[in-house]
C-alpha positions as semicolon CSV with decimal commas, in nm:
position;residue;x (nm);y (nm);z (nm)
1;M;1,248;0,662;0,289
2;A;1,057;0,313;0,346
3;R;0,968;0,205;-0,020
4;Y;0,596;0,001;-0,115
5;T;0,453;-0,236;-0,284
6;V;0,075;-0,303;-0,315
7;H;-0,110;-0,610;-0,287
8;V;-0,429;-0,748;-0,347
9;P;-0,467;-1,101;-0,258
10;E;-0,830;-1,128;-0,383
11;S;-0,715;-1,050;-0,770
12;Q;-0,367;-1,185;-0,728
13;T;-0,243;-0,828;-0,858
14;S;0,109;-0,643;-0,686
15;M;0,178;-0,293;-0,762
16;G;0,478;-0,159;-0,786
17;A;0,759;-0,396;-0,787
18;D;0,968;-0,302;-1,022
19;N;0,953;0,082;-0,941
20;P;0,800;0,107;-0,491
21;M;0,607;0,362;-0,366
22;T;0,645;0,550;-0,125
23;G;0,436;0,548;0,159
24;L;0,151;0,835;0,077
25;E;0,173;0,720;-0,310
26;A;0,108;0,343;-0,175
27;Y;-0,163;0,504;0,048
28;T;-0,363;0,653;-0,190
29;K;-0,296;0,368;-0,415
30;V;-0,511;0,122;-0,161
31;R;-0,829;0,427;-0,106
32;E;-0,813;0,373;-0,504
33;L;-0,847;-0,029;-0,478
34;R;-1,107;0,004;-0,148
35;A;-1,308;0,264;-0,379
36;M;-1,315;-0,005;-0,664
37;G;-1,443;-0,274;-0,413
38;F;-1,127;-0,441;-0,324
39;Q;-1,073;-0,465;0,098
40;A;-0,853;-0,706;0,154
41;V;-0,545;-0,466;0,007
42;S;-0,195;-0,467;0,193
43;L;0,153;-0,294;0,172
44;R;0,524;-0,465;0,221
45;N;0,768;-0,249;0,267
46;V;1,052;-0,340;-0,014
47;D;1,342;-0,408;0,271
48;T;1,176;-0,551;0,543
49;G;0,964;-0,740;0,385
50;E;0,685;-0,658;0,656
51;E;0,300;-0,639;0,537
52;I;0,083;-0,375;0,674
53;T;-0,277;-0,413;0,640
54;D;-0,330;-0,166;0,855
55;V;-0,255;0,075;0,567
56;A;-0,392;0,426;0,771
57;S;-0,164;0,380;1,053
58;L;0,163;0,390;0,842
59;V;0,031;0,765;0,755
60;L;-0,115;0,896;1,018
61;D;0,139;1,190;0,978
62;S;0,076;1,259;0,639
63;P;-0,002;1,634;0,444
64;D;-0,341;1,439;0,344
65;G;-0,395;1,233;0,608
């Protein structure tokens, strides 16, 4: 299962570096941050380094989707 960190370029903040999150955990964190007004939030796959800016597509099949 892929693990992710969450990045907020506006505040130069990264979350999950010490304990990477599952896709659903990361998606939930992105929703919280966007609700707080941060618009530029992305995920980074810790295994591949791939940056994901279209977070909704990541969890298209999630149980909470």
